[in-house]
N, C-alpha and C positions, 0 to 999 in steps of 0.2 A: 268489809275489806277496804283498806285505805287506797287512795289514788295511786300511791307508789307501788303497792302490792299488785293492783290491777295492771299497772304499767309493766311490771316485771313478768307477771303471768302471761299477758298477751304477747309480750316480746319473745318469751321463751317458746310459746306455741308457734308464733310466726316463724321463728328461726328454724325449728325442727321440721315444720311442714315444708318450708322452703328447701331444706336439705333433701327431703324425700322427693318433692315434686319438681325440683329445678330442671332436671333433664327432660322430664315429660312435658313441662311447659315450653321448653325450647323446641321439642319435637312438634308440639301442636302449632306453635308459631311458624316454624320453618315449613311445616306441611301446608299451612294456610297460604304461605307465600307461593310455594311451588304450584299448588292446586289452583290458585287464582291467576297465575301467570300463563299457564299452558291452556290454550283453547281446547274445549271439550271435543271438537271434531278431530283434532290432532291426537288427543289421547285415545280416541276410539279408532284411529287409523282411517277415518273417512276421507282425509285429505289426499290419500293415495288410492282411494277406491275409484275405479273406472265408472264413467256414467253409462248406465245400462239402458239400451233402447228397447222399450217394450215390444215384444213380438206377439202377433196375434195367432191364435190357434186356427187350424184349418176352418175355412168358412163352411165347408161341407160337413155337417154333423155326422154323416155316415162314415167319415174317415176316422172318427173316434169310437172306441168301444163304449157301449152304454154301461152305466154304473152296475147293473145287475150282472152283466157278463164279466166285469172286472172282479166283482165280489165272488162269483162262481170260480174264477181262476184262483182267487185267494183261498178258497175253501171254507169261507165263513162270511157272514154279513158284515157290511161296512157301516159304521155309524156316522162317518164323515168322509167326503171325497172331494178333492180339489184338482181340477185340471189346470195345467200351466205349461209354459214352454221352457224347455231346458236346453239352451244353446242350439235351438233349431229343432229339437226333438220334443214332440208332445208327450207329456207324462201325466200320470194320475197319482196323487199322494192320498193313500187311504188310511183312515183310522179304523181298525177292525174291532169286532165285538169284544175281543179279549184285551183291548187296549193297546195292542202292538201297532206299529206303523209299517206300511209297505209302499214301495214306489214301483210303479209298473209303467211300461211303455203304453201310452193311451191308444196307440194305433194297433199294436199287435197283442197287447196283454202280457208281454214278456216281463218277468220279474227283473228289476234293476237294482234293488237293494239287497244286501249292502253294496254300496257304490264301489266300483273298481278303482284302482290306483290311477288309471288313465283318466277316468271321469273326474276324479278329485283334482288332478293336475289341470285339466281343462277349465274347471270351474274357478279354481284359484287364479289361473292365468288370466281369465276373462275379467276377474274382479280387480286385479292389481294393475294400476295405470302405469307406473314407472317401468322403464326398460331395465330389467334385471334378470339374471339367471336364477333358476331354482337350484338351491343347494341340496335339498333333501325332501323326500315325501315319506312320511311315517304314519302308520296306523297305530294310534295310542289306545291302550286299554286301561290306563291309569292316569290320574291327574298329574299335571306338571304345574310349575309356578305360574306359567302363562295362561293356563286354561283349567277351569274348575267346573265346567258344564257337563252335560250328558255325555256318556261314553258308550261305545268307542267313537273316536273322531279322527279324521285325517288331519295331520299337521304338515303343512307345506311351508318350508323355510326358503326365503329369498336371500340372495347374496347382494343386498342393497345396503346403503349407508346406515339405515335405521334398524337393520337386523329384523326384518319383518317376518312374522309367522302368521299364516292365514289358516284358520281351522274350518274344515268342511264336514258337515254331518253326512255320514254314509247312508243314513236312512232318509233324510229329507232333501238331500242333494242341494244344499245351500250353505253359504258362508255363515258360520255361527260365532266367529270371533276374528278380530284383527289385532295383532299385538306388535308393538314397536318398542324401541328403547324409551320413548316418551311415556308409553303406557306403563312400562316396568318401573320407571322413576315415580310416576304418580301412584302406582300400586304400593310401592315401598312406603311412601309417606302416608298413604291411606291406612296401611297396616299400623303404622305408628300412631296415627290420629285416633283410630277406633280401638287400638290396643287388642286386636284380635290377631295373634301371631300365627294362627293355623289356617283357618278358612278365609279370613279377612272379609267376612260378611256380617258378623254379629255386632251390630251397633249398640246392643243392649246387654253386653256381657258384664258380669259382676265387677271385673277389674276396672273397666271404664267407669262404671257407676261410682265405685269407691274413690277412684282418682278424681273424678269430677266433683264429688262432694268435698274432698280434701282441698281441691283448688278453690272451691267456694269459701271454705274456712280460711284459706290462705289470703284470699282477697278481702274478706270481711275483717280479719285480724290486722291486715295492713292498713285498712281505712281507719280502724280503731286506734292504731298507733299514731296516726296523724293528729288525733286529738291531744296526745301527749307531746307531740313534737312542735306544735304551734304555741307561740307566746304572744302576749299582748303587743310587744314591740314589733312583731312581724306585720301587724296591721297599721302601724303608725303612718305609713304613706297614704293609706286610705282615710284614716281619721284626720290626717293633716289636710287633705284635699277638701274634706267636708267642712273643717273649720274655716278655711279660706273662702269657701262658697258662702 
């Protein structure tokens, strides 16, 4: 194949690949700019998270129910048990033999899970540092664009400038997600970046692989075109400097 035919073939390939990939290449570049400019702590909402002062459990061990008594209250053995303080109340989070989770008052053995609406409000309010009213408290049983973790989950929405949503697990009694407008912006460009328009988690999906390979072909064909775009006269200034030397 002659040089002219190679040139024509590579140019045609480069042109059509550019037409197909152009918008995605812009999305990748724009996404890289957005994701590199917004600090990770702000994306995760940690800049609005209140500093939590660790609270000690009662020094008197007798004040807490032993693991066996808590397991008896649950009606089955526990494979894991963790004592902790929940806003001044000692609690025990148990993983039971069947894999389920239970949260109980560590002093009385009373079942606390699933967590009540009032407890969800208190946990979210303690976690959120800025002064803002709660707009709504909703128990979700299906995923929303903000949250794709374990269900059910309490969604607490604050009336602040960043439209913050805090998600509280009704089983573990802890914050499992903080979502703001910055997170939503990041998530949108992350979706475009990995080309997973549903779950936004699969970094190895076929569409991304094909597009990435096409982008590689686009880059290689562009570099090859440079070979045909350069002429000897383009290097005269370099050759001229060498002759003078």
